[in-house]
Biopython code that builds the backbone (N, CA, C, O; Angstrom):
import numpy as np
from Bio.PDB.StructureBuilder import StructureBuilder

atoms = [
    (1, "UNK", "N", (-5.540, -129.945, -66.001)),
    (1, "UNK", "CA", (-6.555, -129.114, -65.407)),
    (1, "UNK", "C", (-7.537, -129.957, -64.599)),
    (1, "UNK", "O", (-8.213, -129.434, -63.712)),
    (2, "UNK", "N", (-7.622, -131.207, -64.881)),
    (2, "UNK", "CA", (-8.555, -132.059, -64.160)),
    (2, "UNK", "C", (-8.203, -132.155, -62.677)),
    (2, "UNK", "O", (-9.088, -132.332, -61.839)),
    (3, "UNK", "N", (-6.938, -132.040, -62.355)),
    (3, "UNK", "CA", (-6.517, -132.201, -60.962)),
    (3, "UNK", "C", (-6.667, -130.933, -60.128)),
    (3, "UNK", "O", (-6.718, -131.009, -58.901)),
    (4, "UNK", "N", (-6.737, -129.788, -60.762)),
    (4, "UNK", "CA", (-6.809, -128.527, -60.022)),
    (4, "UNK", "C", (-7.936, -127.622, -60.514)),
    (4, "UNK", "O", (-7.863, -126.405, -60.344)),
    (5, "UNK", "N", (-8.951, -128.182, -61.104)),
    (5, "UNK", "CA", (-10.043, -127.383, -61.671)),
    (5, "UNK", "C", (-10.724, -126.513, -60.619)),
    (5, "UNK", "O", (-11.252, -125.450, -60.949)),
    (6, "UNK", "N", (-10.721, -126.945, -59.363)),
    (6, "UNK", "CA", (-11.367, -126.171, -58.309)),
    (6, "UNK", "C", (-10.679, -124.824, -58.077)),
    (6, "UNK", "O", (-11.276, -123.928, -57.480)),
    (7, "UNK", "N", (-9.443, -124.665, -58.535)),
    (7, "UNK", "CA", (-8.717, -123.409, -58.348)),
    (7, "UNK", "C", (-9.114, -122.336, -59.358)),
    (7, "UNK", "O", (-8.883, -121.152, -59.112)),
    (8, "UNK", "N", (-9.701, -122.721, -60.477)),
    (8, "UNK", "CA", (-10.003, -121.755, -61.535)),
    (8, "UNK", "C", (-10.975, -120.668, -61.082)),
    (8, "UNK", "O", (-10.763, -119.496, -61.395)),
    (9, "UNK", "N", (-12.013, -121.017, -60.368)),
    (9, "UNK", "CA", (-12.961, -120.033, -59.857)),
    (9, "UNK", "C", (-12.314, -119.087, -58.865)),
    (9, "UNK", "O", (-12.562, -117.881, -58.889)),
    (10, "UNK", "N", (-11.486, -119.637, -57.993)),
    (10, "UNK", "CA", (-10.771, -118.815, -57.030)),
    (10, "UNK", "C", (-9.831, -117.849, -57.742)),
    (10, "UNK", "O", (-9.753, -116.677, -57.372)),
    (11, "UNK", "N", (-9.116, -118.329, -58.762)),
    (11, "UNK", "CA", (-8.200, -117.475, -59.526)),
    (11, "UNK", "C", (-8.958, -116.341, -60.209)),
    (11, "UNK", "O", (-8.492, -115.201, -60.218)),
    (12, "UNK", "N", (-10.111, -116.643, -60.774)),
    (12, "UNK", "CA", (-10.915, -115.610, -61.435)),
    (12, "UNK", "C", (-11.373, -114.559, -60.429)),
    (12, "UNK", "O", (-11.396, -113.368, -60.739)),
    (13, "UNK", "N", (-11.738, -114.996, -59.229)),
    (13, "UNK", "CA", (-12.157, -114.067, -58.186)),
    (13, "UNK", "C", (-10.996, -113.159, -57.768)),
    (13, "UNK", "O", (-11.175, -111.948, -57.641)),
    (14, "UNK", "N", (-9.833, -113.725, -57.559)),
    (14, "UNK", "CA", (-8.660, -112.940, -57.173)),
    (14, "UNK", "C", (-8.306, -111.956, -58.289)),
    (14, "UNK", "O", (-7.996, -110.799, -58.006)),
    (15, "UNK", "N", (-8.345, -112.389, -59.542)),
    (15, "UNK", "CA", (-8.019, -111.519, -60.674)),
    (15, "UNK", "C", (-9.010, -110.361, -60.777)),
    (15, "UNK", "O", (-8.611, -109.227, -61.044)),
    (16, "UNK", "N", (-10.291, -110.636, -60.568)),
    (16, "UNK", "CA", (-11.308, -109.583, -60.632)),
    (16, "UNK", "C", (-11.104, -108.559, -59.515)),
    (16, "UNK", "O", (-11.221, -107.355, -59.742)),
    (17, "UNK", "N", (-10.798, -109.044, -58.305)),
    (17, "UNK", "CA", (-10.555, -108.120, -57.193)),
    (17, "UNK", "C", (-9.300, -107.284, -57.422)),
    (17, "UNK", "O", (-9.285, -106.092, -57.115)),
    (18, "UNK", "N", (-8.252, -107.897, -57.958)),
    (18, "UNK", "CA", (-7.016, -107.155, -58.235)),
    (18, "UNK", "C", (-7.281, -106.067, -59.276)),
    (18, "UNK", "O", (-6.812, -104.938, -59.132)),
    (19, "UNK", "N", (-8.022, -106.403, -60.307)),
    (19, "UNK", "CA", (-8.334, -105.424, -61.350)),
    (19, "UNK", "C", (-9.163, -104.272, -60.785)),
    (19, "UNK", "O", (-8.898, -103.109, -61.090)),
    (20, "UNK", "N", (-10.152, -104.587, -59.974)),
    (20, "UNK", "CA", (-11.016, -103.567, -59.383)),
    (20, "UNK", "C", (-10.242, -102.631, -58.454)),
    (20, "UNK", "O", (-10.590, -101.458, -58.318)),
    (21, "UNK", "N", (-9.206, -103.147, -57.825)),
    (21, "UNK", "CA", (-8.415, -102.348, -56.888)),
    (21, "UNK", "C", (-7.174, -101.737, -57.535)),
    (21, "UNK", "O", (-6.359, -101.119, -56.851)),
    (22, "UNK", "N", (-7.027, -101.908, -58.862)),
    (22, "UNK", "CA", (-5.879, -101.338, -59.564)),
    (22, "UNK", "C", (-4.557, -101.978, -59.211)),
    (22, "UNK", "O", (-3.516, -101.325, -59.284)),
    (23, "UNK", "N", (-4.577, -103.245, -58.830)),
    (23, "UNK", "CA", (-3.359, -103.943, -58.429)),
    (23, "UNK", "C", (-2.810, -104.784, -59.577)),
    (23, "UNK", "O", (-3.557, -105.249, -60.438)),
    (24, "UNK", "N", (-1.505, -104.968, -59.574)),
    (24, "UNK", "CA", (-0.850, -105.866, -60.522)),
    (24, "UNK", "C", (-0.916, -107.276, -59.946)),
    (24, "UNK", "O", (-0.659, -107.479, -58.760)),
    (25, "UNK", "N", (-1.257, -108.238, -60.776)),
    (25, "UNK", "CA", (-1.379, -109.623, -60.316)),
    (25, "UNK", "C", (-0.378, -110.492, -61.060)),
    (25, "UNK", "O", (-0.317, -110.476, -62.290)),
    (26, "UNK", "N", (0.398, -111.243, -60.311)),
    (26, "UNK", "CA", (1.364, -112.189, -60.863)),
    (26, "UNK", "C", (1.118, -113.528, -60.188)),
    (26, "UNK", "O", (0.936, -113.593, -58.972)),
    (27, "UNK", "N", (1.112, -114.591, -60.974)),
    (27, "UNK", "CA", (0.892, -115.913, -60.392)),
    (27, "UNK", "C", (2.119, -116.798, -60.604)),
    (27, "UNK", "O", (2.900, -116.599, -61.534)),
    (28, "UNK", "N", (2.260, -117.761, -59.730)),
    (28, "UNK", "CA", (3.371, -118.694, -59.769)),
    (28, "UNK", "C", (2.823, -120.097, -59.546)),
    (28, "UNK", "O", (1.967, -120.301, -58.686)),
    (29, "UNK", "N", (3.307, -121.051, -60.306)),
    (29, "UNK", "CA", (3.013, -122.450, -60.027)),
    (29, "UNK", "C", (4.132, -123.300, -60.610)),
    (29, "UNK", "O", (4.962, -122.814, -61.379)),
    (30, "UNK", "N", (4.142, -124.531, -60.247)),
    (30, "UNK", "CA", (5.185, -125.420, -60.743)),
    (30, "UNK", "C", (5.000, -125.696, -62.235)),
    (30, "UNK", "O", (5.971, -125.682, -62.993)),
    (31, "UNK", "N", (3.773, -125.942, -62.655)),
    (31, "UNK", "CA", (3.502, -126.374, -64.023)),
    (31, "UNK", "C", (3.196, -125.206, -64.953)),
    (31, "UNK", "O", (2.516, -124.264, -64.547)),
    (32, "UNK", "N", (3.686, -125.247, -66.199)),
    (32, "UNK", "CA", (3.359, -124.203, -67.163)),
    (32, "UNK", "C", (1.925, -124.352, -67.653)),
    (32, "UNK", "O", (1.359, -125.445, -67.631)),
    (33, "UNK", "N", (1.346, -123.240, -68.096)),
    (33, "UNK", "CA", (0.007, -123.291, -68.676)),
    (33, "UNK", "C", (0.052, -123.060, -70.182)),
    (33, "UNK", "O", (-0.968, -123.178, -70.861)),
    (34, "UNK", "N", (1.219, -122.735, -70.700)),
    (34, "UNK", "CA", (1.470, -122.654, -72.138)),
    (34, "UNK", "C", (2.698, -123.490, -72.457)),
    (34, "UNK", "O", (3.549, -123.713, -71.596)),
    (35, "UNK", "N", (2.784, -123.947, -73.690)),
    (35, "UNK", "CA", (3.963, -124.683, -74.125)),
    (35, "UNK", "C", (5.154, -123.726, -74.103)),
    (35, "UNK", "O", (5.202, -122.808, -74.921)),
    (36, "UNK", "N", (6.107, -123.907, -73.205)),
    (36, "UNK", "CA", (7.232, -122.978, -73.135)),
    (36, "UNK", "C", (8.186, -123.100, -74.321)),
    (36, "UNK", "O", (9.140, -122.329, -74.421)),
    (37, "UNK", "N", (7.951, -124.036, -75.200)),
    (37, "UNK", "CA", (8.767, -124.176, -76.392)),
    (37, "UNK", "C", (8.093, -123.535, -77.600)),
    (37, "UNK", "O", (8.405, -123.866, -78.743)),
    (38, "UNK", "N", (7.172, -122.623, -77.339)),
    (38, "UNK", "CA", (6.532, -121.884, -78.424)),
    (38, "UNK", "C", (5.670, -122.739, -79.330)),
    (38, "UNK", "O", (5.570, -122.457, -80.524)),
    (39, "UNK", "N", (5.049, -123.768, -78.798)),
    (39, "UNK", "CA", (4.185, -124.621, -79.608)),
    (39, "UNK", "C", (4.937, -125.624, -80.460)),
    (39, "UNK", "O", (4.370, -126.207, -81.384)),
    (40, "UNK", "N", (6.207, -125.829, -80.156)),
    (40, "UNK", "CA", (7.026, -126.733, -80.971)),
    (40, "UNK", "C", (6.965, -128.187, -80.512)),
    (40, "UNK", "O", (7.705, -129.024, -81.030)),
    (41, "UNK", "N", (6.112, -128.498, -79.564)),
    (41, "UNK", "CA", (6.053, -129.870, -79.060)),
    (41, "UNK", "C", (5.658, -130.862, -80.144)),
    (41, "UNK", "O", (6.173, -131.980, -80.177)),
    (42, "UNK", "N", (4.748, -130.466, -81.033)),
    (42, "UNK", "CA", (4.336, -131.373, -82.116)),
    (42, "UNK", "C", (5.513, -131.688, -83.036)),
    (42, "UNK", "O", (5.675, -132.824, -83.481)),
    (43, "UNK", "N", (6.334, -130.671, -83.318)),
    (43, "UNK", "CA", (7.516, -130.891, -84.153)),
    (43, "UNK", "C", (8.527, -131.789, -83.451)),
    (43, "UNK", "O", (9.167, -132.632, -84.081)),
    (44, "UNK", "N", (8.665, -131.601, -82.150)),
    (44, "UNK", "CA", (9.584, -132.450, -81.398)),
    (44, "UNK", "C", (9.143, -133.902, -81.459)),
    (44, "UNK", "O", (9.974, -134.794, -81.629)),
    (45, "UNK", "N", (7.851, -134.151, -81.324)),
    (45, "UNK", "CA", (7.336, -135.516, -81.405)),
    (45, "UNK", "C", (7.592, -136.092, -82.802)),
    (45, "UNK", "O", (7.975, -137.254, -82.932)),
    (46, "UNK", "N", (7.382, -135.282, -83.845)),
    (46, "UNK", "CA", (7.604, -135.758, -85.210)),
    (46, "UNK", "C", (9.061, -136.139, -85.456)),
    (46, "UNK", "O", (9.347, -137.087, -86.187)),
    (47, "UNK", "N", (9.981, -135.394, -84.841)),
    (47, "UNK", "CA", (11.407, -135.640, -85.082)),
    (47, "UNK", "C", (11.973, -136.680, -84.124)),
    (47, "UNK", "O", (12.664, -137.608, -84.547)),
    (48, "UNK", "N", (11.680, -136.525, -82.826)),
    (48, "UNK", "CA", (12.326, -137.352, -81.803)),
    (48, "UNK", "C", (11.409, -138.386, -81.155)),
    (48, "UNK", "O", (11.872, -139.217, -80.374)),
    (49, "UNK", "N", (10.130, -138.345, -81.466)),
    (49, "UNK", "CA", (9.182, -139.213, -80.788)),
    (49, "UNK", "C", (8.642, -138.525, -79.544)),
    (49, "UNK", "O", (8.960, -137.365, -79.280)),
    (50, "UNK", "N", (7.839, -139.228, -78.796)),
    (50, "UNK", "CA", (7.196, -138.653, -77.606)),
    (50, "UNK", "C", (8.183, -138.587, -76.452)),
    (50, "UNK", "O", (8.131, -139.402, -75.531)),
    (51, "UNK", "N", (9.079, -137.615, -76.507)),
    (51, "UNK", "CA", (10.079, -137.441, -75.446)),
    (51, "UNK", "C", (9.377, -137.003, -74.157)),
    (51, "UNK", "O", (8.208, -136.616, -74.166)),
    (52, "UNK", "N", (10.104, -137.073, -73.077)),
    (52, "UNK", "CA", (9.549, -136.635, -71.793)),
    (52, "UNK", "C", (9.146, -135.181, -71.823)),
    (52, "UNK", "O", (8.118, -134.809, -71.256)),
    (53, "UNK", "N", (9.947, -134.346, -72.482)),
    (53, "UNK", "CA", (9.623, -132.928, -72.569)),
    (53, "UNK", "C", (8.334, -132.715, -73.348)),
    (53, "UNK", "O", (7.475, -131.946, -72.918)),
    (54, "UNK", "N", (8.187, -133.374, -74.470)),
    (54, "UNK", "CA", (6.976, -133.216, -75.288)),
    (54, "UNK", "C", (5.741, -133.741, -74.549)),
    (54, "UNK", "O", (4.666, -133.149, -74.645)),
    (55, "UNK", "N", (5.885, -134.832, -73.824)),
    (55, "UNK", "CA", (4.747, -135.386, -73.079)),
    (55, "UNK", "C", (4.306, -134.472, -71.943)),
    (55, "UNK", "O", (3.148, -134.518, -71.526)),
    (56, "UNK", "N", (5.218, -133.642, -71.438)),
    (56, "UNK", "CA", (4.886, -132.768, -70.316)),
    (56, "UNK", "C", (4.371, -131.397, -70.747)),
    (56, "UNK", "O", (4.006, -130.590, -69.893)),
    (57, "UNK", "N", (4.331, -131.117, -72.039)),
    (57, "UNK", "CA", (3.811, -129.826, -72.509)),
    (57, "UNK", "C", (2.318, -129.753, -72.197)),
    (57, "UNK", "O", (1.603, -130.735, -72.399)),
    (58, "UNK", "N", (1.838, -128.622, -71.715)),
    (58, "UNK", "CA", (0.420, -128.513, -71.351)),
    (58, "UNK", "C", (-0.477, -128.525, -72.584)),
    (58, "UNK", "O", (-0.090, -128.024, -73.640)),
    (59, "UNK", "N", (-1.669, -129.094, -72.454)),
    (59, "UNK", "CA", (-2.607, -129.099, -73.578)),
    (59, "UNK", "C", (-3.206, -127.709, -73.796)),
    (59, "UNK", "O", (-3.175, -126.862, -72.903)),
    (60, "UNK", "N", (-3.747, -127.488, -74.986)),
    (60, "UNK", "CA", (-4.366, -126.195, -75.313)),
    (60, "UNK", "C", (-5.498, -125.855, -74.346)),
    (60, "UNK", "O", (-5.754, -124.681, -74.081)),
    (61, "UNK", "N", (-6.169, -126.863, -73.826)),
    (61, "UNK", "CA", (-7.263, -126.625, -72.880)),
    (61, "UNK", "C", (-6.767, -125.921, -71.614)),
    (61, "UNK", "O", (-7.515, -125.165, -70.995)),
    (62, "UNK", "N", (-5.514, -126.164, -71.226)),
    (62, "UNK", "CA", (-4.959, -125.503, -70.040)),
    (62, "UNK", "C", (-4.862, -123.999, -70.277)),
    (62, "UNK", "O", (-5.208, -123.208, -69.400)),
    (63, "UNK", "N", (-4.397, -123.606, -71.449)),
    (63, "UNK", "CA", (-4.288, -122.177, -71.769)),
    (63, "UNK", "C", (-5.663, -121.524, -71.813)),
    (63, "UNK", "O", (-5.840, -120.413, -71.312)),
    (64, "UNK", "N", (-6.618, -122.192, -72.397)),
    (64, "UNK", "CA", (-7.977, -121.644, -72.494)),
    (64, "UNK", "C", (-8.585, -121.453, -71.102)),
    (64, "UNK", "O", (-9.186, -120.415, -70.825)),
    (65, "UNK", "N", (-8.432, -122.433, -70.245)),
    (65, "UNK", "CA", (-8.981, -122.349, -68.886)),
    (65, "UNK", "C", (-8.268, -121.266, -68.079)),
    (65, "UNK", "O", (-8.906, -120.521, -67.336)),
    (66, "UNK", "N", (-6.950, -121.179, -68.225)),
    (66, "UNK", "CA", (-6.190, -120.164, -67.496)),
    (66, "UNK", "C", (-6.571, -118.772, -67.980)),
    (66, "UNK", "O", (-6.778, -117.873, -67.166)),
    (67, "UNK", "N", (-6.666, -118.582, -69.279)),
    (67, "UNK", "CA", (-7.032, -117.271, -69.843)),
    (67, "UNK", "C", (-8.372, -116.799, -69.309)),
    (67, "UNK", "O", (-8.549, -115.609, -69.049)),
    (68, "UNK", "N", (-9.308, -117.704, -69.142)),
    (68, "UNK", "CA", (-10.647, -117.345, -68.662)),
    (68, "UNK", "C", (-10.622, -116.791, -67.242)),
    (68, "UNK", "O", (-11.577, -116.134, -66.828)),
    (69, "UNK", "N", (-9.549, -117.041, -66.482)),
    (69, "UNK", "CA", (-9.480, -116.522, -65.113)),
    (69, "UNK", "C", (-9.136, -115.039, -65.083)),
    (69, "UNK", "O", (-9.441, -114.355, -64.106)),
    (70, "UNK", "N", (-8.502, -114.530, -66.144)),
    (70, "UNK", "CA", (-8.112, -113.127, -66.170)),
    (70, "UNK", "C", (-6.769, -112.834, -65.524)),
    (70, "UNK", "O", (-6.398, -111.669, -65.386)),
    (71, "UNK", "N", (-6.036, -113.857, -65.127)),
    (71, "UNK", "CA", (-4.700, -113.662, -64.563)),
    (71, "UNK", "C", (-3.755, -113.354, -65.729)),
    (71, "UNK", "O", (-3.662, -114.153, -66.661)),
    (72, "UNK", "N", (-3.046, -112.207, -65.699)),
    (72, "UNK", "CA", (-2.271, -111.789, -66.865)),
    (72, "UNK", "C", (-0.843, -112.326, -66.972)),
    (72, "UNK", "O", (-0.259, -112.324, -68.055)),
    (73, "UNK", "N", (-0.284, -112.783, -65.855)),
    (73, "UNK", "CA", (1.126, -113.157, -65.869)),
    (73, "UNK", "C", (1.357, -114.360, -64.977)),
    (73, "UNK", "O", (0.933, -114.380, -63.821)),
    (74, "UNK", "N", (2.033, -115.364, -65.520)),
    (74, "UNK", "CA", (2.259, -116.613, -64.799)),
    (74, "UNK", "C", (3.717, -117.038, -64.947)),
    (74, "UNK", "O", (4.260, -117.067, -66.051)),
    (75, "UNK", "N", (4.337, -117.365, -63.825)),
    (75, "UNK", "CA", (5.679, -117.926, -63.819)),
    (75, "UNK", "C", (5.566, -119.414, -63.534)),
    (75, "UNK", "O", (4.823, -119.832, -62.646)),
    (76, "UNK", "N", (6.314, -120.216, -64.298)),
    (76, "UNK", "CA", (6.261, -121.667, -64.100)),
    (76, "UNK", "C", (7.657, -122.259, -64.104)),
    (76, "UNK", "O", (8.627, -121.614, -64.501)),
    (77, "UNK", "N", (7.733, -123.471, -63.666)),
    (77, "UNK", "CA", (8.982, -124.239, -63.679)),
    (77, "UNK", "C", (8.742, -125.525, -64.436)),
    (77, "UNK", "O", (8.319, -125.495, -65.592)),
    (78, "UNK", "N", (9.003, -126.639, -63.813)),
    (78, "UNK", "CA", (8.723, -127.996, -64.260)),
    (78, "UNK", "C", (9.569, -128.472, -65.441)),
    (78, "UNK", "O", (10.165, -129.546, -65.370)),
    (79, "UNK", "N", (9.632, -127.707, -66.509)),
    (79, "UNK", "CA", (10.337, -128.186, -67.699)),
    (79, "UNK", "C", (11.802, -127.751, -67.744)),
    (79, "UNK", "O", (12.538, -128.160, -68.641)),
    (80, "UNK", "N", (12.225, -126.940, -66.804)),
    (80, "UNK", "CA", (13.634, -126.544, -66.676)),
    (80, "UNK", "C", (14.152, -125.802, -67.902)),
    (80, "UNK", "O", (15.319, -125.940, -68.268)),
    (81, "UNK", "N", (13.285, -125.014, -68.537)),
    (81, "UNK", "CA", (13.695, -124.221, -69.694)),
    (81, "UNK", "C", (13.519, -122.737, -69.382)),
    (81, "UNK", "O", (12.790, -122.363, -68.462)),
    (82, "UNK", "N", (14.191, -121.910, -70.154)),
    (82, "UNK", "CA", (14.126, -120.470, -69.986)),
    (82, "UNK", "C", (13.415, -119.905, -71.216)),
    (82, "UNK", "O", (14.014, -119.818, -72.288)),
    (83, "UNK", "N", (12.145, -119.521, -71.071)),
    (83, "UNK", "CA", (11.404, -119.050, -72.227)),
    (83, "UNK", "C", (10.197, -118.232, -71.794)),
    (83, "UNK", "O", (9.767, -118.292, -70.643)),
    (84, "UNK", "N", (9.663, -117.475, -72.732)),
    (84, "UNK", "CA", (8.451, -116.690, -72.518)),
    (84, "UNK", "C", (7.451, -117.049, -73.610)),
    (84, "UNK", "O", (7.788, -117.028, -74.794)),
    (85, "UNK", "N", (6.229, -117.378, -73.219)),
    (85, "UNK", "CA", (5.176, -117.705, -74.176)),
    (85, "UNK", "C", (4.002, -116.762, -73.942)),
    (85, "UNK", "O", (3.722, -116.369, -72.810)),
    (86, "UNK", "N", (3.315, -116.404, -75.034)),
    (86, "UNK", "CA", (2.165, -115.496, -74.945)),
    (86, "UNK", "C", (0.932, -116.194, -75.496)),
    (86, "UNK", "O", (0.977, -116.848, -76.538)),
    (87, "UNK", "N", (-0.159, -116.040, -74.778)),
    (87, "UNK", "CA", (-1.454, -116.531, -75.230)),
    (87, "UNK", "C", (-2.246, -115.318, -75.710)),
    (87, "UNK", "O", (-2.519, -114.410, -74.925)),
    (88, "UNK", "N", (-2.615, -115.293, -76.981)),
    (88, "UNK", "CA", (-3.394, -114.190, -77.531)),
    (88, "UNK", "C", (-4.867, -114.555, -77.523)),
    (88, "UNK", "O", (-5.231, -115.726, -77.639)),
    (89, "UNK", "N", (-5.685, -113.570, -77.391)),
    (89, "UNK", "CA", (-7.128, -113.780, -77.385)),
    (89, "UNK", "C", (-7.798, -112.671, -76.617)),
    (89, "UNK", "O", (-7.166, -111.662, -76.303)),
    (90, "UNK", "N", (-9.073, -112.841, -76.309)),
    (90, "UNK", "CA", (-9.792, -111.808, -75.560)),
    (90, "UNK", "C", (-9.156, -111.497, -74.204)),
    (90, "UNK", "O", (-9.232, -110.367, -73.722)),
    (91, "UNK", "N", (-8.532, -112.498, -73.596)),
    (91, "UNK", "CA", (-7.839, -112.317, -72.318)),
    (91, "UNK", "C", (-6.408, -112.846, -72.464)),
    (91, "UNK", "O", (-6.114, -113.967, -72.048)),
    (92, "UNK", "N", (-5.520, -112.040, -73.056)),
    (92, "UNK", "CA", (-4.154, -112.521, -73.260)),
    (92, "UNK", "C", (-3.393, -112.639, -71.942)),
    (92, "UNK", "O", (-3.717, -111.963, -70.965)),
    (93, "UNK", "N", (-2.392, -113.492, -71.924)),
    (93, "UNK", "CA", (-1.515, -113.614, -70.766)),
    (93, "UNK", "C", (-0.170, -114.157, -71.207)),
    (93, "UNK", "O", (-0.022, -114.680, -72.311)),
    (94, "UNK", "N", (0.801, -114.025, -70.330)),
    (94, "UNK", "CA", (2.145, -114.533, -70.561)),
    (94, "UNK", "C", (2.457, -115.640, -69.574)),
    (94, "UNK", "O", (2.057, -115.580, -68.411)),
    (95, "UNK", "N", (3.173, -116.650, -70.043)),
    (95, "UNK", "CA", (3.744, -117.676, -69.181)),
    (95, "UNK", "C", (5.261, -117.547, -69.295)),
    (95, "UNK", "O", (5.820, -117.729, -70.376)),
    (96, "UNK", "N", (5.924, -117.236, -68.191)),
    (96, "UNK", "CA", (7.374, -117.132, -68.166)),
    (96, "UNK", "C", (7.928, -118.396, -67.522)),
    (96, "UNK", "O", (7.812, -118.592, -66.312)),
    (97, "UNK", "N", (8.528, -119.246, -68.340)),
    (97, "UNK", "CA", (9.115, -120.483, -67.838)),
    (97, "UNK", "C", (10.465, -120.154, -67.220)),
    (97, "UNK", "O", (11.325, -119.558, -67.869)),
    (98, "UNK", "N", (10.643, -120.539, -65.981)),
    (98, "UNK", "CA", (11.891, -120.270, -65.284)),
    (98, "UNK", "C", (12.751, -121.531, -65.298)),
    (98, "UNK", "O", (12.261, -122.630, -65.038)),
    (99, "UNK", "N", (14.015, -121.364, -65.598)),
    (99, "UNK", "CA", (14.880, -122.536, -65.735)),
    (99, "UNK", "C", (15.325, -123.086, -64.386)),
    (99, "UNK", "O", (15.205, -122.443, -63.344)),
    (100, "UNK", "N", (15.833, -124.279, -64.459)),
    (100, "UNK", "CA", (16.455, -124.892, -63.299)),
    (100, "UNK", "C", (17.866, -124.342, -63.147)),
    (100, "UNK", "O", (18.567, -124.172, -64.145)),
    (101, "UNK", "N", (18.296, -124.060, -61.924)),
    (101, "UNK", "CA", (19.679, -123.624, -61.736)),
    (101, "UNK", "C", (20.691, -124.669, -62.218)),
    (101, "UNK", "O", (21.848, -124.339, -62.478)),
    (102, "UNK", "N", (20.258, -125.919, -62.336)),
    (102, "UNK", "CA", (21.144, -126.979, -62.838)),
    (102, "UNK", "C", (21.429, -126.768, -64.324)),
    (102, "UNK", "O", (22.561, -126.940, -64.776)),
    (103, "UNK", "N", (20.391, -126.391, -65.082)),
    (103, "UNK", "CA", (20.552, -126.203, -66.518)),
    (103, "UNK", "C", (21.048, -124.820, -66.901)),
    (103, "UNK", "O", (21.758, -124.666, -67.894)),
    (104, "UNK", "N", (20.678, -123.813, -66.118)),
    (104, "UNK", "CA", (21.042, -122.426, -66.391)),
    (104, "UNK", "C", (21.522, -121.792, -65.085)),
    (104, "UNK", "O", (20.790, -121.001, -64.491)),
    (105, "UNK", "N", (22.735, -122.119, -64.621)),
    (105, "UNK", "CA", (23.175, -121.634, -63.309)),
    (105, "UNK", "C", (23.043, -120.124, -63.091)),
    (105, "UNK", "O", (22.680, -119.729, -61.983)),
    (106, "UNK", "N", (23.315, -119.246, -64.081)),
    (106, "UNK", "CA", (23.214, -117.829, -63.792)),
    (106, "UNK", "C", (21.833, -117.242, -64.060)),
    (106, "UNK", "O", (21.646, -116.032, -63.926)),
    (107, "UNK", "N", (20.874, -118.064, -64.431)),
    (107, "UNK", "CA", (19.578, -117.543, -64.873)),
    (107, "UNK", "C", (18.741, -116.984, -63.729)),
    (107, "UNK", "O", (18.747, -117.498, -62.610)),
    (108, "UNK", "N", (18.038, -115.934, -64.043)),
    (108, "UNK", "CA", (17.058, -115.359, -63.136)),
    (108, "UNK", "C", (16.085, -114.560, -63.982)),
    (108, "UNK", "O", (16.369, -114.264, -65.143)),
    (109, "UNK", "N", (14.956, -114.212, -63.423)),
    (109, "UNK", "CA", (13.957, -113.408, -64.115)),
    (109, "UNK", "C", (13.798, -112.096, -63.362)),
    (109, "UNK", "O", (13.649, -112.081, -62.141)),
    (110, "UNK", "N", (13.832, -111.014, -64.096)),
    (110, "UNK", "CA", (13.554, -109.696, -63.548)),
    (110, "UNK", "C", (12.382, -109.124, -64.315)),
    (110, "UNK", "O", (12.356, -109.174, -65.545)),
    (111, "UNK", "N", (11.414, -108.582, -63.602)),
    (111, "UNK", "CA", (10.295, -107.952, -64.280)),
    (111, "UNK", "C", (10.142, -106.535, -63.765)),
    (111, "UNK", "O", (10.438, -106.233, -62.609)),
    (112, "UNK", "N", (9.679, -105.690, -64.639)),
    (112, "UNK", "CA", (9.383, -104.308, -64.285)),
    (112, "UNK", "C", (7.990, -104.018, -64.791)),
    (112, "UNK", "O", (7.702, -104.198, -65.974)),
    (113, "UNK", "N", (7.144, -103.580, -63.918)),
    (113, "UNK", "CA", (5.755, -103.329, -64.284)),
    (113, "UNK", "C", (5.519, -101.841, -64.487)),
    (113, "UNK", "O", (5.839, -101.018, -63.629)),
    (114, "UNK", "N", (4.963, -101.522, -65.619)),
    (114, "UNK", "CA", (4.591, -100.145, -65.926)),
    (114, "UNK", "C", (3.122, -100.157, -66.330)),
    (114, "UNK", "O", (2.786, -100.584, -67.434)),
    (115, "UNK", "N", (2.263, -99.700, -65.459)),
    (115, "UNK", "CA", (0.833, -99.707, -65.763)),
    (115, "UNK", "C", (0.239, -101.080, -65.569)),
    (115, "UNK", "O", (0.829, -101.936, -64.909)),
    (116, "UNK", "N", (-0.909, -101.288, -66.136)),
    (116, "UNK", "CA", (-1.619, -102.564, -65.980)),
    (116, "UNK", "C", (-1.102, -103.587, -66.954)),
    (116, "UNK", "O", (-0.802, -103.265, -68.104)),
    (117, "UNK", "N", (-0.996, -104.823, -66.501)),
    (117, "UNK", "CA", (-0.560, -105.931, -67.359)),
    (117, "UNK", "C", (-1.721, -106.452, -68.163)),
    (117, "UNK", "O", (-1.558, -107.387, -68.947)),
]
sb = StructureBuilder()
sb.init_structure("model")
sb.init_model(0)
sb.init_chain("A")
sb.init_seg("    ")
for serial, (resi, resn, name, xyz) in enumerate(atoms, 1):
    if name == "N":
        sb.init_residue(resn, " ", resi, " ")
    sb.init_atom(name, np.array(xyz, "f"), 0.0, 1.0, " ", f" {name:<3s}", serial, name[0])
structure = sb.get_structure()
C-alpha cells in the first residue's frame, strides 16, 4: 500500500459516486488485496518456509485500506491462482484471484450481478 496510497482517496470517491448513482462497481488490478489462499500463507510458511507465494501474499493492512474505499469487488492476478476471498467487516468486499492461462488453460471468470454488490 505504500507504493499506491495516493489511489485510495480516488477509489473512495469513485465508489461513493457509483453508489450514489446506483451503479455496480468492479475493480481490477494486478495485485490481490486479500490472501487468495484463504489466509493459509502462515501455514505455508510453517510447513515450507517463506516460499515466493507466501512472501507475495498481501498484508492485512492492504485489506483494511481497500475496505475503507467502499469498492465491493476486486479482480486480481499476480499469484496465478484461481480463488475467491471475502473480507468481512463494516465494508465487506470480495477479491477474485484470476489464474494464469499457463496454470489453468481453460479458466475464466463469469460474474452475474443481481442488485447492489
